[in-house]
N, C-alpha and C positions, 0 to 999 in steps of 0.2 A: 504494500500500500504506500502511496506517495501523498504527501501533504505539504502545503506551503504555510510557513509560520508568518506571524505578523512582521517579522524583520525581513522577510523575503527569502529566508533560508528554506531549503527543501529538506524534508524529513522522509526517510525511507525506512519502513518497518520490515523485519523478517517475517516469513510466513506464519511463524508461531507467536509473533508479537513480543519476543523476549529481547530482541536486539534492535537498535536504532542507528541509522547513519544519517548525519546532518551536514549540510554544507554550511560553512561558517565564514565570517568576515575576518580580515587580517587582525583587527583589534581583539576579537575573541580568541583567535589562535595565539596571540601574544599573551593574553590573560591565562590561558591554559598552560602555556609553557612556563610562565612566571610562578604559577602555584604548584607545578609538578612535584617538586621535592617534598614540600609539606603534605601534599595530597597523598603521595605514595607512602609516606611515613604513617599518616593517620589511618589509611585504609588497611595497611599491613598490620597495624596494632589493634584494629577494630574490625575483624573479619565479618561481623554481623551488621555492620553499619548499613543504613538505608541510603547513604550518599551514593549517587550514581557511580558506577564502576566503569571508568573509561578503558577501552580496549586499545585505542590507538588514535593518532593524529596523523593524517596523510596529506601530502601535496600531490594532487592528481593533475597531470598536464596532458591535454588531449589535442593533437594536431587537427586542423580543419581538413576538409576533404581534399583541398588542393595542396596541403602540406606547407603552406607559406607562414602561417601563424599558429600560435598555440593558445588554447583556452586553458586557464589555470584555475583549479578549484581546491580550496582547503576543505578537508573532510574530517569530522570527528566521529568516532564509533564508540558506542557504549552498550552495556548490558543493563536492562532495567532491573533494579533491585527489588522493587515491590510490584506486585501484579495488580494493576488497577483495570477496571473494565474500560475498554476503549469505546468511545461513542463515535459512530459514523454519522456525519452530517450530510 
């Protein structure tokens, strides 16, 4: 399932709803990188936390069909910690 957030980011859910992939802006990427060390320490010492468990931060570059330019996308992936009913609108 694909959804567009208020920020314009795209969200992609896995078929079972347990994983989310989101396109993010450069400032959000910077914020994630800045908090990574503290985040890793907290999640490691609190394995039952309900804080989102990030699986990765990726820089995806896709060439256009003519191969002249590249479209760049920053993507964050995470596993949903708590299962909430998803509402389809």
